[in-house]
NUBA-894991 format. One line per field, with one value per residue: residue in three letters; chain; y, z, x of N, C-alpha, C, O, CB in turn. Coordinates in pm, 1 decimal, always signed. Atoms other than C-alpha are relative to their C-alpha. Last residue first. Glycine has a CB too. Layout:
<nodes>
residu ALA/...
chaine A/...
npy Y/...
npz Z/...
npx X/...
capy Y/...
capz Z/...
capx X/...
cpy Y/...
cpz Z/...
cpx X/...
opy Y/...
opz Z/...
opx X/...
cbpy Y/...
cbpz Z/...
cbpx X/...
</nodes>
This chain:
<nodes>
residu HIS/THR/GLY/PRO/GLU/LEU/LYS/SER/GLY/ARG/THR/SER/TRP/TYR/ILE/TYR/THR/GLU/LEU/ALA/LYS/MET/ALA/ASP/SER/ASP/GLY/GLU/ILE/LYS/GLU/GLY/GLU/ALA/ALA/LYS/GLU/ILE/CYS/TRP/ASN/ILE/MET/ASP/ARG/LEU/THR/ALA/PHE/LYS/SER/VAL/GLN/GLU/GLN/PHE/LYS/PRO/PHE/THR/TYR/PRO/HIS/THR/ASP/SER/ALA/PHE/PRO/HIS/CYS/MET/ALA/CYS/ALA/MET/GLY/THR/ASN/SER/LEU/THR/VAL/GLY/LEU/ARG/LYS/GLN/THR/ALA/GLY/ASP/GLY/HIS/PHE/LEU/MET/ASP/GLY/VAL/LYS/VAL/GLN/GLU/ILE/PHE/VAL/GLN/GLU/PHE/ALA/LYS/LEU/GLN/GLU/PRO/THR/HIS/LYS/ALA/LYS/HIS/ALA/LEU/ALA/SER/ASN/PRO/GLY/SER/ALA/ILE/VAL/LEU/LEU/LEU/GLY/LEU/SER/ALA/GLY/LEU/ILE/THR/ARG/MET/THR/ARG/PRO/ARG/LYS/MET
chaine A/A/A/A/A/A/A/A/A/A/A/A/A/A/A/A/A/A/A/A/A/A/A/A/A/A/A/A/A/A/A/A/A/A/A/A/A/A/A/A/A/A/A/A/A/A/A/A/A/A/A/A/A/A/A/A/A/A/A/A/A/A/A/A/A/A/A/A/A/A/A/A/A/A/A/A/A/A/A/A/A/A/A/A/A/A/A/A/A/A/A/A/A/A/A/A/A/A/A/A/A/A/A/A/A/A/A/A/A/A/A/A/A/A/A/A/A/A/A/A/A/A/A/A/A/A/A/A/A/A/A/A/A/A/A/A/A/A/A/A/A/A/A/A/A/A/A/A/A/A/A/A
npy +7.4/+104.1/-39.9/-132.8/-18.7/-135.4/-71.2/-23.9/+106.6/+25.6/+49.4/+106.6/+123.2/+52.7/+42.6/+121.3/+107.8/+42.0/+66.1/+130.4/+87.8/+37.0/+89.3/+133.0/+23.6/+32.5/+97.7/-57.4/-3.9/+18.7/-123.8/-45.1/-134.1/+4.0/+121.1/+33.7/-110.3/-58.0/+95.9/+5.9/-115.3/+17.6/+93.6/-64.1/-96.6/+76.1/+84.4/+4.5/+85.6/-56.1/-60.1/-137.9/-61.6/-47.7/+63.7/-76.7/+28.2/-99.3/-146.5/-57.5/+15.3/-113.2/+7.6/-137.6/-23.9/+21.8/-126.2/+16.6/+93.6/+68.3/+7.2/+39.9/+145.1/+37.7/+11.6/+86.2/+128.0/+90.3/-51.8/+30.9/+69.9/+57.2/+12.3/-120.8/-64.2/-26.1/-111.3/-121.6/-34.6/-52.4/-137.5/-15.9/-89.4/+75.7/+63.6/-104.0/-47.6/+107.3/-4.5/-120.9/+22.9/+95.8/-76.9/-83.8/+84.0/+33.0/-123.9/-24.7/+93.5/-46.2/-121.9/+42.3/+62.5/-106.4/-73.7/+77.8/+108.1/-11.2/+80.2/+117.4/+58.7/+20.0/-101.7/+53.7/+7.3/-132.3/+1.5/+125.3/+119.2/+116.4/+27.0/+40.3/+129.5/+100.7/+20.2/+79.1/+135.8/+61.4/+27.1/+114.7/+118.7/+35.7/+51.2/+128.4/+95.7/+27.9/+84.7/+131.8/+63.5/+34.5/+138.8/+88.7
npz +15.0/-76.2/-135.7/-20.8/-144.4/-36.7/-75.7/-141.4/-82.3/+30.6/-119.9/-61.2/+77.2/-38.6/-140.2/-10.4/+65.9/-87.6/-116.1/+44.0/+24.4/-130.2/-68.1/+59.7/+123.9/+105.8/-41.7/-28.4/+116.7/-31.0/-3.7/+125.4/+30.2/+133.9/+24.6/-108.0/-44.5/+114.2/+43.9/-106.1/+12.8/+125.1/-25.4/-87.1/+81.2/+75.4/+102.1/+136.8/+64.3/+29.2/-120.2/+37.0/+75.9/-84.9/+42.4/-56.2/-140.8/-72.1/+11.1/-134.7/-54.5/+38.2/-75.7/-43.4/-123.4/-112.2/-27.6/+45.2/+113.2/-3.0/-141.2/-74.4/-18.9/-106.9/+50.0/-69.7/+69.3/-61.5/+40.6/-79.5/-122.6/-45.6/-143.9/-54.8/-89.0/+76.0/+92.1/-79.9/-42.7/+116.6/+31.5/+143.5/+36.5/+18.8/-127.8/-90.6/+54.1/-20.3/-140.5/-14.4/+67.7/-82.0/-111.9/+56.1/+14.2/-132.5/-50.7/+78.6/-46.1/-131.9/+20.8/+58.2/-107.7/-88.2/+72.8/-3.5/+98.3/+102.7/-24.4/+87.3/+10.1/+140.3/+76.9/+108.4/-38.9/-10.3/+66.5/-16.8/+53.4/-74.1/+24.5/+141.0/+14.9/-65.8/+83.1/+114.9/-48.1/-24.8/+131.1/+57.4/-78.0/+32.6/+138.2/-1.3/-63.5/+95.4/+103.9/-61.8/-15.4/+127.3/+32.8/-83.0
npx -145.9/-69.0/-32.7/-55.4/-16.9/-39.6/+101.0/-29.1/+55.1/+141.3/+68.4/-80.2/+21.0/+131.5/-6.5/-81.0/+74.3/+110.1/-59.7/-50.5/+115.3/+55.2/-94.4/+12.3/-74.7/+95.6/+98.4/+131.7/+88.0/+141.6/+76.9/+59.1/-50.2/-58.6/-79.3/-94.2/-85.2/-71.2/-102.7/-100.9/-89.4/-74.0/-109.0/-99.4/-74.3/-99.2/+60.7/-51.1/+97.5/+131.8/+59.9/+32.6/-109.3/-108.6/-123.9/-111.1/-28.3/-79.5/+6.5/+4.8/+134.7/+84.6/+126.2/+25.0/-75.4/+91.4/+69.5/+137.9/-4.7/+129.2/+40.6/-118.8/-5.6/+93.9/+136.6/+95.6/+3.8/-97.4/-130.6/-119.4/+36.8/-126.6/-24.6/-60.7/+97.1/+122.5/-28.0/-12.9/+135.7/+71.8/-38.4/-19.8/-109.3/-124.0/-33.6/-49.8/-127.4/-98.9/-39.6/-82.1/-127.7/-75.5/-54.0/-105.8/-119.2/-53.1/-60.4/-121.0/-103.3/-42.0/-78.8/-127.6/-78.3/-47.6/-103.6/-124.7/-0.3/-103.5/-120.0/-8.6/+133.7/+35.8/-71.2/-81.0/-140.5/-62.2/-130.6/-74.3/+66.0/-47.0/-141.8/-15.8/+66.6/-82.7/-118.4/+43.2/+27.6/-129.5/-60.9/+70.2/-35.4/-138.3/-0.4/+69.1/-88.8/-107.8/+56.8/+15.4/-131.6/-61.0/+27.7/-78.0
capy -6822.2/-6748.8/-6424.1/-6558.6/-6938.6/-7025.3/-7403.7/-7532.3/-7665.6/-7449.0/-7379.6/-7341.5/-7145.2/-6882.7/-6839.6/-6833.6/-6583.5/-6363.9/-6354.8/-6280.8/-6002.3/-5849.0/-5857.9/-5714.0/-5419.8/-5344.6/-5359.0/-5175.8/-5352.5/-5277.6/-5294.7/-5581.5/-5639.3/-6010.5/-6050.9/-5697.4/-5539.3/-5844.8/-6023.7/-5718.2/-5670.7/-6023.3/-5971.4/-5658.7/-5829.2/-6119.9/-5868.0/-5723.5/-5606.7/-5445.4/-5507.7/-5575.9/-5893.9/-5977.8/-6005.2/-5936.8/-6111.4/-6096.8/-6360.8/-6720.1/-6878.1/-6739.0/-6986.0/-6881.0/-7246.8/-7286.2/-7129.4/-7442.6/-7398.5/-7088.4/-6941.5/-7009.7/-7008.6/-6632.7/-6582.6/-6458.1/-6314.6/-6037.3/-5745.0/-5913.1/-5857.8/-5593.1/-5509.9/-5377.6/-5653.3/-5761.1/-5725.3/-5941.4/-6202.2/-6203.2/-6236.0/-6551.1/-6567.9/-6872.3/-6669.4/-6452.0/-6755.7/-6912.1/-6582.5/-6574.4/-6936.0/-6874.9/-6566.9/-6779.6/-7033.7/-6765.1/-6630.7/-6985.2/-7061.4/-6750.9/-6848.4/-7201.6/-7060.6/-6831.8/-7120.7/-7338.2/-7057.3/-6856.4/-6871.8/-6586.0/-6342.8/-6275.6/-6129.4/-6330.8/-6177.9/-6059.6/-6404.2/-6480.3/-6120.8/-5867.9/-5585.6/-5595.5/-5591.8/-5312.4/-5105.9/-5154.3/-5029.8/-4727.7/-4645.7/-4681.0/-4450.1/-4195.2/-4199.2/-4164.3/-3888.9/-3705.1/-3736.5/-3596.7/-3306.8/-3239.2/-3253.8/-2934.4
capz -1911.0/-1953.5/-2052.1/-2362.2/-2361.8/-2709.2/-2752.2/-3017.5/-3341.9/-3554.1/-3371.7/-3670.1/-3852.0/-3574.9/-3625.6/-4004.6/-4001.3/-3747.3/-3959.3/-4274.0/-4107.5/-3970.8/-4312.9/-4490.6/-4251.9/-3999.5/-3690.0/-3856.5/-3835.6/-3580.1/-3725.1/-3648.9/-3352.0/-3360.6/-2989.2/-2900.1/-3204.9/-3384.4/-3060.3/-2923.1/-3259.6/-3252.7/-2887.6/-2955.9/-3248.0/-3022.7/-2797.7/-2477.8/-2131.7/-2001.1/-1858.6/-2204.6/-2110.2/-1838.4/-2069.9/-1935.5/-2175.5/-2524.5/-2614.6/-2485.5/-2821.6/-2969.0/-2770.0/-2931.0/-2947.8/-3207.1/-3455.5/-3426.4/-3407.1/-3188.7/-3106.1/-3446.5/-3610.3/-3561.9/-3776.9/-3657.5/-3899.3/-3651.7/-3827.0/-3816.8/-3927.2/-4183.1/-4371.6/-4717.9/-4816.1/-5119.0/-4917.4/-4637.0/-4889.3/-5056.0/-4721.3/-4613.5/-4237.3/-4130.5/-3985.9/-4299.0/-4528.0/-4307.6/-4302.4/-4682.9/-4695.5/-4434.3/-4631.7/-4946.0/-4738.8/-4632.6/-4986.0/-5114.7/-4831.4/-4911.9/-5280.9/-5191.5/-4960.9/-5239.0/-5486.7/-5235.3/-5204.4/-4887.2/-4702.8/-4752.4/-4476.3/-4388.8/-4055.0/-3873.6/-3546.6/-3684.9/-3808.3/-3577.8/-3551.2/-3329.7/-3579.3/-3580.0/-3199.1/-3180.4/-3436.8/-3241.1/-2924.0/-3106.7/-3243.4/-2898.0/-2747.2/-3025.7/-2986.1/-2608.5/-2634.5/-2886.1/-2652.3/-2364.6/-2583.3/-2693.1/-2351.4/-2240.7
capx +1857.0/+1487.9/+1314.9/+1148.0/+1102.6/+975.8/+964.9/+1197.7/+1051.6/+1272.5/+1598.8/+1829.4/+1559.7/+1572.7/+1947.2/+1918.1/+1632.9/+1809.4/+2124.0/+1921.7/+1722.4/+2041.3/+2209.3/+1904.8/+1911.1/+1636.8/+1856.0/+2141.3/+2474.6/+2744.5/+3094.7/+3328.3/+3556.3/+3464.4/+3403.5/+3294.6/+3128.2/+2990.1/+2904.7/+2722.4/+2548.9/+2407.0/+2318.2/+2114.9/+1942.4/+1844.7/+1674.2/+1814.3/+1709.9/+2023.3/+2369.0/+2516.0/+2699.1/+2443.1/+2144.3/+1798.8/+1562.7/+1411.7/+1507.1/+1514.4/+1419.2/+1740.6/+1952.2/+2284.1/+2385.8/+2105.5/+2344.3/+2556.9/+2931.6/+2871.0/+3210.9/+3368.2/+3024.6/+2989.2/+3298.1/+3634.4/+3891.8/+3966.8/+3794.3/+3456.7/+3098.4/+3183.9/+2865.7/+2781.7/+2538.2/+2744.6/+3066.1/+2931.3/+2815.8/+3158.3/+3332.7/+3148.9/+3203.8/+3000.5/+2713.8/+2706.5/+2679.6/+2411.4/+2221.1/+2219.7/+2098.4/+1826.2/+1716.7/+1677.9/+1485.3/+1235.6/+1187.6/+1128.9/+886.0/+678.8/+668.6/+554.1/+286.1/+165.2/+146.8/-39.5/-294.7/-315.6/-645.4/-891.0/-983.9/-622.5/-519.5/-783.7/-897.8/-1232.8/-1334.2/-1631.4/-1752.0/-1577.9/-1607.2/-1988.7/-2005.2/-1747.7/-1939.4/-2260.4/-2091.2/-1950.3/-2293.2/-2449.9/-2189.4/-2230.8/-2609.3/-2584.3/-2327.3/-2545.7/-2844.6/-2639.9/-2524.6/-2888.5/-3045.2/-2875.0
cpy -143.4/+3.1/-106.0/+28.4/+138.5/+12.5/+140.2/+77.9/+17.3/-122.1/-26.9/-59.0/-117.1/-130.9/-57.3/-52.6/-131.0/-118.7/-51.1/-76.0/-139.9/-95.1/-46.4/-99.8/-141.2/-27.5/-42.0/-110.0/+51.7/+8.3/-32.1/+128.5/+48.7/+133.6/+3.5/-118.5/-41.9/+105.5/+55.7/-92.2/+1.9/+114.7/-30.0/-91.6/+71.7/+94.1/-81.8/-91.4/+3.6/-109.1/+68.9/+76.4/+147.3/+74.6/+62.6/-75.0/+95.7/-37.4/+44.6/+152.5/+56.8/-6.0/+114.4/+9.9/+141.7/+19.5/-14.7/+128.0/-30.3/-97.2/-81.2/-9.7/-45.5/-148.1/-40.9/-0.4/-99.0/-132.9/-87.1/+68.7/-31.5/-64.7/-58.1/-3.2/+124.7/+74.8/+38.8/+121.4/+126.5/+42.7/+60.1/+147.4/+19.4/+82.5/-74.2/-61.7/+107.8/+46.5/-103.7/+10.7/+120.3/-21.1/-89.4/+82.8/+78.6/-78.7/-27.0/+124.9/+23.5/-86.2/+53.6/+120.6/-45.3/-58.1/+111.8/+71.6/-80.0/-119.4/+21.8/-75.0/-126.6/-67.9/-7.4/+112.9/-52.3/-6.3/+129.7/-0.9/-120.7/-127.5/-125.0/-41.1/-51.4/-138.9/-107.1/-30.5/-92.2/-144.2/-69.1/-36.9/-126.1/-125.7/-43.3/-63.6/-139.2/-102.5/-37.5/-98.5/-139.4/-62.8/-42.9/-145.8
cpz -3.0/-27.6/+82.2/+147.9/+27.5/+151.7/+32.6/+63.8/+148.2/+79.3/-26.4/+124.0/+66.5/-73.7/+45.0/+143.3/+12.6/-59.4/+95.4/+116.6/-39.7/-17.4/+134.5/+69.4/-52.8/-134.0/-108.7/+28.4/+41.5/-127.8/+18.2/+20.3/-136.7/-43.3/-133.6/-35.5/+100.9/+48.7/-115.7/-42.6/+109.2/-14.8/-125.8/+20.6/+81.8/-85.5/-66.5/-89.3/-148.8/-55.7/-28.5/+115.0/-31.7/-77.8/+74.4/-33.8/+50.9/+147.2/-26.5/-1.2/+140.8/+58.3/-33.9/+80.0/+53.8/+134.3/+117.4/+37.6/-58.6/-118.6/+17.2/+149.6/+76.5/+35.8/+116.6/-74.8/+65.2/-73.9/+57.5/-58.9/+87.9/+134.7/+25.9/+150.5/+68.6/+84.7/-76.1/-90.0/+85.0/+37.6/-115.8/-34.9/-148.3/-62.7/-8.6/+130.6/+89.9/-49.8/+32.6/+143.5/+13.7/-61.3/+95.3/+111.1/-60.6/-10.9/+135.8/+48.8/-74.7/+51.4/+133.8/-20.3/-49.4/+110.6/+86.5/-71.3/+14.8/-94.5/-113.6/+31.5/-83.7/-4.8/-147.2/-78.3/-111.0/+34.8/+17.8/-61.8/+8.1/-41.8/+70.9/-26.2/-142.2/-13.9/+60.0/-91.5/-113.2/+47.1/+16.0/-134.9/-56.9/+74.6/-39.3/-137.8/+0.6/+58.5/-101.1/-102.5/+60.4/+15.4/-127.3/-35.2
cpx +44.3/+149.6/+72.9/+23.7/+56.7/+2.6/+52.3/-114.4/+27.9/-46.9/-148.2/-67.0/+72.3/-29.7/-133.2/+2.5/+75.3/-76.0/-107.2/+63.7/+45.7/-118.4/-55.9/+91.8/-23.9/+69.3/-96.7/-100.3/-136.9/-83.3/-147.9/-78.1/-45.1/+60.3/+72.7/+88.9/+107.2/+98.9/+82.4/+113.6/+106.4/+99.2/+80.9/+120.3/+106.8/+84.6/+110.9/-82.3/+31.5/-91.1/-133.1/-64.7/-26.1/+109.1/+116.7/+127.8/+106.9/+14.1/-141.4/-11.3/-12.3/-140.7/-95.5/-129.9/-20.9/+69.8/-95.5/-73.0/-138.0/-5.1/-127.8/-29.2/+124.4/+14.8/-88.1/-133.1/-95.6/+9.5/+111.1/+122.4/+119.8/-28.9/+138.2/+21.8/+55.4/-103.3/-125.9/+21.0/+2.8/-142.1/-76.3/+23.1/+25.6/+112.2/+133.3/+49.7/+60.7/+136.5/+105.1/+50.5/+93.5/+138.3/+79.8/+65.0/+115.8/+130.2/+64.9/+72.8/+131.5/+114.9/+52.2/+91.6/+136.7/+87.8/+58.2/+114.8/+128.4/-10.4/+98.5/+129.6/+3.2/-135.7/-37.6/+64.9/+90.2/+148.6/+76.4/+139.2/+90.8/-71.9/+49.0/+144.7/+17.8/-60.3/+90.6/+117.4/-40.4/-17.7/+134.3/+60.4/-64.8/+43.0/+140.6/+2.0/-61.1/+97.4/+107.7/-54.4/-10.4/+139.1/+71.4/-23.4
opy -171.0/+66.1/-83.7/-8.7/+149.7/-27.8/+154.9/+154.6/-52.5/-221.9/-32.0/-168.1/-229.5/-223.1/-162.1/-172.5/-233.6/-213.8/-165.1/-196.0/-239.1/-193.6/-164.7/-216.3/-229.3/-26.6/-154.3/-214.9/+29.9/+92.3/-115.7/+194.1/+116.1/+142.7/-30.4/-105.8/+1.8/+105.2/+40.0/-56.8/+43.0/+92.2/-49.1/-46.4/+94.9/+74.7/-59.1/-186.4/+111.2/-219.6/+176.0/+195.4/+228.7/+177.6/+183.3/-194.5/+165.6/-108.9/-28.6/+214.2/+61.6/+97.2/+185.1/+115.2/+170.4/+38.1/+81.6/+172.5/-55.3/-64.7/-144.0/-94.2/-159.0/-185.6/-98.3/+99.4/-212.2/-219.3/-50.4/+78.0/-62.0/+2.8/-129.4/+98.0/+192.2/+159.6/+157.1/+226.7/+211.9/+144.1/+178.1/+230.3/+51.7/+27.2/-82.8/-25.2/+107.6/+25.6/-77.1/+39.6/+103.8/-21.9/-46.8/+98.2/+55.4/-43.9/+18.9/+125.0/+16.4/-34.1/+96.3/+113.2/-32.4/-4.7/+133.8/+61.5/-29.9/-230.5/+53.4/-12.9/-223.5/-172.6/+94.1/+210.4/-49.4/+86.7/+154.8/-76.0/-111.1/-217.6/-184.2/-141.9/-169.2/-236.0/-190.9/-142.0/-205.9/-233.5/-163.6/-155.1/-230.5/-212.1/-150.0/-183.2/-238.1/-192.8/-152.4/-213.6/-229.8/-167.1/-160.5/-227.0
opz -15.1/-122.6/+200.0/+234.0/+92.4/+220.0/+81.0/-2.7/+230.8/+92.7/+67.3/+168.4/+68.1/-15.3/+109.4/+166.2/+46.1/+11.1/+141.6/+131.6/+4.5/+55.4/+167.6/+86.2/+20.6/-239.3/-107.0/-36.0/+154.1/-214.1/-52.4/+123.9/-208.3/-149.2/-141.8/-36.5/+90.3/+8.5/-119.6/-29.3/+83.4/-44.5/-118.5/+16.1/+33.5/-97.3/-42.1/-43.4/-208.4/-87.4/+25.0/+102.8/-32.4/-32.0/+66.3/-6.9/-27.1/+203.6/-86.7/+103.8/+195.4/+71.5/+56.3/+136.3/+168.3/+236.1/+189.6/+152.1/-178.3/-221.8/+120.7/+218.7/+124.0/+153.0/+214.0/-135.1/+18.7/-36.8/+50.9/-180.6/+206.2/+237.5/-57.3/+218.5/+142.9/+33.2/-90.1/-70.0/+71.5/-11.7/-112.7/-24.4/-186.7/-103.9/+89.5/+180.2/+114.9/+17.8/+109.3/+166.4/+38.0/+10.5/+149.5/+113.3/-24.8/+53.3/+162.6/+59.7/-15.6/+105.9/+142.8/+7.6/+21.3/+140.5/+87.5/-29.7/+71.0/-54.6/-226.3/+61.1/-53.6/+56.8/-216.8/-114.1/-97.2/+1.6/-56.7/-14.4/+61.2/+39.2/+29.2/-92.2/-162.8/-33.8/-13.1/-142.1/-119.8/+3.7/-56.3/-166.2/-66.9/+17.5/-97.8/-151.5/-21.0/-11.9/-144.6/-107.1/+19.5/-45.2/-144.0/-23.2
opx +163.6/+196.0/+100.9/-56.0/+160.7/-91.5/+164.6/-184.0/-30.9/+23.9/-227.9/-30.9/+22.0/-86.6/-136.6/-13.6/+16.1/-109.5/-101.1/+41.0/-12.2/-130.7/-47.3/+55.8/-68.7/+5.5/-146.9/-99.0/-181.5/-57.9/-204.4/-67.1/+28.9/+122.5/+190.8/+211.3/+221.8/+215.3/+204.4/+230.7/+219.6/+216.6/+202.3/+234.8/+217.6/+205.6/+229.4/-145.8/+35.9/-47.0/-161.6/-93.7/+66.3/+158.5/+139.5/+139.9/+171.5/-68.8/-220.0/-29.5/-122.6/-206.5/-140.5/-160.1/+14.1/+3.1/-121.4/-65.2/-152.1/-63.8/-150.1/+27.8/+128.1/+12.7/-39.4/-172.8/-108.9/+88.9/+228.4/+138.8/+104.1/-33.0/+194.3/+5.0/-15.9/-176.2/-156.8/-39.5/-84.7/-191.6/-111.2/-67.3/+138.0/+214.1/+207.2/+156.3/+181.2/+237.2/+197.7/+168.0/+213.1/+238.3/+181.8/+187.1/+231.3/+229.3/+175.9/+195.4/+239.3/+212.2/+167.3/+211.2/+236.6/+194.6/+179.3/+230.2/+225.8/-45.2/+60.2/+231.8/-66.6/-156.0/-39.3/-1.1/+212.5/+222.2/+171.0/+224.5/+201.5/-93.5/+148.5/+169.8/+46.7/+12.7/+143.5/+130.3/+6.2/+55.1/+165.9/+74.6/-0.3/+109.5/+159.0/+27.9/+8.9/+142.6/+115.1/-10.8/+62.5/+163.7/+103.6/+68.3
cbpy +74.7/-138.4/+38.0/+104.9/-109.3/+104.6/-77.6/+76.5/-130.9/-22.1/+100.5/+53.1/+17.7/+103.9/+117.3/+27.0/+32.9/+117.2/+95.9/+17.8/+59.0/+125.7/+70.5/+5.3/+22.7/+113.9/+53.0/+86.9/-140.3/+105.5/+82.7/-107.8/+1.8/-42.2/-122.0/-30.5/+107.7/+62.0/-132.8/-48.7/+129.3/-6.0/-128.7/+36.7/+101.9/-106.3/+85.9/-45.4/+45.7/+118.2/+100.1/+1.3/-76.3/-116.4/+12.6/+20.5/-147.1/+139.0/+51.0/-40.8/-145.9/+7.4/+0.8/+93.9/-24.2/-139.9/+47.3/-128.1/-129.6/+103.1/+141.0/+98.8/-69.0/+29.8/-103.0/+46.9/-59.2/-24.8/+146.7/-152.5/-127.0/+109.6/-87.8/+116.6/-98.5/-132.0/-37.7/-13.0/-116.5/-105.6/+5.7/-55.4/-48.6/-120.7/-97.0/+104.2/+54.7/-130.8/-19.9/+127.2/-31.1/-136.0/+70.0/+92.4/-122.8/-80.2/+113.6/+14.3/-146.2/-2.8/+108.0/-73.3/-119.4/+77.4/+58.4/-137.2/+55.4/+7.6/-150.8/+41.4/+100.7/-84.6/-16.1/-87.5/-87.2/+82.3/-27.8/-111.0/+22.6/+22.3/+117.8/+115.7/+11.0/+34.3/+131.8/+73.2/+2.4/+81.3/+130.3/+30.1/+18.4/+116.0/+107.4/+17.0/+43.8/+130.4/+70.9/+7.2/+86.6/+123.0/-21.4/+23.9
cbpz +113.3/-33.9/+69.8/-59.0/+59.6/-61.9/+129.6/+16.6/-45.3/-153.8/+114.4/+36.9/-146.1/-29.5/+90.6/-48.5/-148.2/+24.4/+73.4/-114.1/-109.8/+78.3/+20.5/-149.8/+22.8/-16.0/+113.5/-117.2/-65.3/+102.6/-129.0/-58.5/+7.3/-99.6/+5.3/+128.2/+60.5/-101.7/-41.7/+133.6/+4.2/-122.8/+57.3/+136.3/-61.2/-88.5/-105.6/-0.1/+30.3/-100.0/+61.1/-120.6/-129.2/+73.5/-152.6/+155.9/+19.1/-13.1/-111.1/+77.5/+0.5/-149.0/+149.6/-121.1/-24.3/-7.3/-123.8/+63.9/+43.4/-5.2/+57.2/-25.1/-134.2/-42.9/-118.0/+146.8/-5.6/+145.3/+45.7/+7.2/-33.4/+10.6/+66.1/-33.8/+104.7/-51.2/-99.1/+99.9/+78.9/-112.0/-29.8/-77.6/+60.5/-85.8/+42.4/+28.9/-142.7/-73.6/+88.8/-38.8/-147.9/+11.7/+76.0/-111.2/-86.6/+80.4/+11.7/-148.6/-19.2/+99.0/-71.7/-134.4/+58.7/+60.8/-130.7/-63.6/-144.7/+64.2/+14.0/-151.5/-60.3/-75.4/+16.8/-92.9/+121.1/+103.8/-146.7/-58.2/-144.3/+148.5/+43.2/-96.1/+35.1/+147.1/-16.3/-77.6/+105.7/+104.0/-79.9/-15.2/+146.0/+33.6/-99.0/+48.1/+141.8/-37.3/-70.0/+123.4/+86.9/-86.4/-14.7/+144.6
cbpx +71.4/-57.0/-123.6/-92.3/+92.5/-96.0/-37.4/+133.6/+54.0/-21.3/+14.9/+137.7/+49.5/-110.7/+40.2/+142.8/-24.6/-96.7/+94.1/+102.4/-90.5/-43.2/+135.4/+31.8/+150.1/-100.2/-75.7/-48.2/-12.2/-47.7/+22.5/-90.4/+151.2/-104.7/-89.0/-76.0/-85.2/-99.7/-65.0/-62.5/-80.2/-96.9/-55.0/-62.7/-95.3/-68.7/-78.4/+144.1/-147.9/+11.1/+96.1/-92.5/+22.3/+61.3/+19.3/-15.6/+45.0/-63.4/+92.6/+123.7/-39.3/-9.1/+29.0/-5.6/+148.6/-59.8/-76.5/-69.1/+65.4/-119.5/-19.9/+113.9/-4.4/-145.7/-10.1/-20.0/+138.1/-36.3/+17.4/+22.9/-72.4/+115.2/-107.6/-84.2/-46.2/-59.9/+112.5/+116.2/-64.2/-4.4/+144.7/-121.3/+121.3/-27.0/-111.3/-110.4/-19.3/-43.2/-120.0/-81.0/-23.6/-76.2/-113.4/-56.3/-31.0/-103.1/-106.9/-34.9/-46.8/-118.2/-85.0/-22.9/-75.8/-118.9/-57.2/-22.0/-14.0/+142.0/-35.1/-5.4/-99.0/+108.1/+151.4/-84.9/+14.5/-72.3/-17.2/-78.4/-43.4/-18.0/+83.2/-41.7/-150.4/+18.1/+77.3/-109.8/-109.2/+79.1/+17.3/-150.4/-41.6/+94.6/-52.7/-143.9/+32.5/+75.1/-117.6/-93.6/+90.0/+9.0/-149.2/-31.8
</nodes>
């Protein structure tokens, strides 16, 4: 009978020690080493490229839609026709309850709502290159804004 209790004690102490070791001064850092200037430049280039693609999609560029295999509008409407500035979509307020869809929604949900309802286009996959580019452009347009999820 003492053996199981002893094993539990040893396992508990080992787990406690592991937690202490793992919670050292840098345990919350995702990267132990800082990014190099070259890496940061490469990351920025990829980001800006996505901003440019999203900008083209937001403004109705047919060639970009064709290249990405999406139909954002069947009415000739572009996102920018209702939202002249992407920041007009208030992306910093998502996720939140959204009246148009009668549910708690993300920015992706609202992008697809606008595509399907206002522009009569075809819903795009949430993890598609087109969705990522649209989100990137919209978020880029509000850089520096304070995040206010859940507000209206």
